[in-house]
Every structure is written in structure tokens, then in C-alpha cells.
C-alpha positions as a Markdown table, in Angstrom:
| # | Residue | x | y | z |
|---|---|---|---|---|
| 1 | Met | 93.6 | 22.2 | 29.6 |
| 2 | Asn | 93.5 | 21.3 | 25.9 |
| 3 | Asn | 91.4 | 23.8 | 23.9 |
| 4 | Asp | 89.4 | 21.0 | 22.2 |
| 5 | Arg | 88.9 | 19.4 | 25.6 |
| 6 | Phe | 87.8 | 22.7 | 27.0 |
| 7 | Met | 84.9 | 23.1 | 23.9 |
| 8 | His | 83.8 | 19.6 | 24.2 |
| 9 | Asp | 83.1 | 20.0 | 28.0 |
| 10 | Leu | 81.2 | 23.6 | 27.4 |
| 11 | Glu | 79.1 | 22.4 | 24.6 |
| 12 | Asp | 78.3 | 19.2 | 27.0 |
| 13 | Tyr | 77.6 | 21.5 | 29.8 |
| 14 | Leu | 75.4 | 24.0 | 27.3 |
| 15 | Ala | 73.5 | 20.6 | 26.5 |
| 16 | Ser | 72.6 | 19.9 | 29.8 |
| 17 | Gln | 71.2 | 23.1 | 30.8 |
| 18 | Arg | 69.1 | 23.6 | 27.2 |
| 19 | Ile | 65.7 | 23.4 | 28.0 |
| 20 | Pro | 64.3 | 20.8 | 25.0 |
| 21 | Ala | 62.4 | 22.8 | 22.2 |
| 22 | Gly | 58.4 | 22.7 | 22.8 |
| 23 | Cys | 59.2 | 22.9 | 26.6 |
| 24 | Glu | 59.9 | 26.1 | 26.9 |
| 25 | Asp | 56.8 | 27.1 | 29.3 |
| 26 | Cys | 56.8 | 23.9 | 31.0 |
| 27 | Val | 58.0 | 22.8 | 34.7 |
| 28 | Val | 59.7 | 19.8 | 35.8 |
| 29 | Val | 57.2 | 17.4 | 37.7 |
| 30 | His | 58.1 | 14.3 | 39.6 |
| 31 | Thr | 55.4 | 11.8 | 39.1 |
| 32 | Gln | 55.3 | 8.0 | 39.1 |
| 33 | Gly | 59.4 | 8.1 | 40.3 |
| 34 | Leu | 60.4 | 10.0 | 37.1 |
| 35 | Tyr | 61.3 | 13.6 | 36.3 |
| 36 | Val | 58.8 | 15.2 | 33.3 |
| 37 | Trp | 58.6 | 18.2 | 31.2 |
| 38 | Met | 55.0 | 19.2 | 31.8 |
| 39 | Arg | 52.5 | 22.5 | 31.0 |
| 40 | Pro | 51.6 | 23.9 | 34.6 |
| 41 | Glu | 47.8 | 23.0 | 33.5 |
| 42 | Gln | 48.3 | 19.5 | 33.4 |
| 43 | Val | 50.1 | 19.1 | 36.7 |
| 44 | Arg | 47.6 | 17.4 | 38.9 |
| 45 | Pro | 47.5 | 18.0 | 43.1 |
| 46 | Asp | 49.4 | 14.6 | 43.8 |
| 47 | Glu | 52.1 | 15.8 | 41.5 |
| 48 | Leu | 55.3 | 17.6 | 42.7 |
| 49 | Ile | 56.6 | 20.7 | 40.9 |
| 50 | Cys | 60.4 | 20.4 | 41.6 |
| 51 | Phe | 63.5 | 22.6 | 41.4 |
| 52 | Tyr | 65.7 | 20.4 | 39.2 |
| 53 | Asp | 69.2 | 21.3 | 39.1 |
| 54 | Gly | 70.7 | 18.2 | 37.2 |
| 55 | Asp | 71.2 | 17.3 | 33.6 |
| 56 | Tyr | 68.0 | 18.2 | 31.7 |
| 57 | Arg | 68.3 | 15.9 | 29.0 |
| 58 | Gln | 67.5 | 13.4 | 31.9 |
| 59 | Val | 64.2 | 14.7 | 32.3 |
| 60 | Leu | 61.2 | 13.2 | 30.3 |
| 61 | Leu | 59.1 | 14.4 | 27.6 |
| 62 | Pro | 55.5 | 13.9 | 28.2 |
| 63 | Thr | 55.8 | 11.6 | 24.9 |
| 64 | Asp | 58.6 | 9.4 | 26.1 |
| 65 | Pro | 57.6 | 5.8 | 26.0 |
| 66 | Arg | 59.0 | 4.9 | 29.7 |
| 67 | Ile | 55.8 | 7.1 | 31.1 |
| 68 | Lys | 52.7 | 5.0 | 31.7 |
| 69 | Ser | 49.6 | 6.0 | 29.8 |
| 70 | Arg | 48.6 | 8.9 | 31.8 |
| 71 | Phe | 50.4 | 11.2 | 29.7 |
| 72 | Gln | 49.4 | 9.4 | 26.7 |
């Protein structure tokens, strides 16, 4: 395997597992059909705290415009 390709793949993997700045104390919640970073005290009874083993870059921040006013 080409070393440049290996380093690119490694950097991409590490980026996919990096928790975004400011979300270190958050949990992943499934709400409104989306996965969202949320502080534990913000989770409502109708929201599901998830074990998320995917690419963390796909989990939305609460400020993401795709999320309805519940988080604004």
C-alpha cells in the first residue's frame, strides 16, 4: 500500500471518530429522524440516547440549520 494513501486513510478514519469541539460532554441523541449531539440535561423523555458507531461527522450539532426550532 502506498504510504500517502495509508496516511490519507488514517487521517480520514481519525477525523470520522473525532468528537467535535464543544461536544466532549455530549451524548448522541436520535430525534426528529436525525442524530444530534446534545448535553445530557437537554434530552427529553421522548428522545433516544444512542450508541452511535458511525462517522461522527454525520452527527449534527444542535446549531445545524437542518434541525427544527426545538434546538434554537
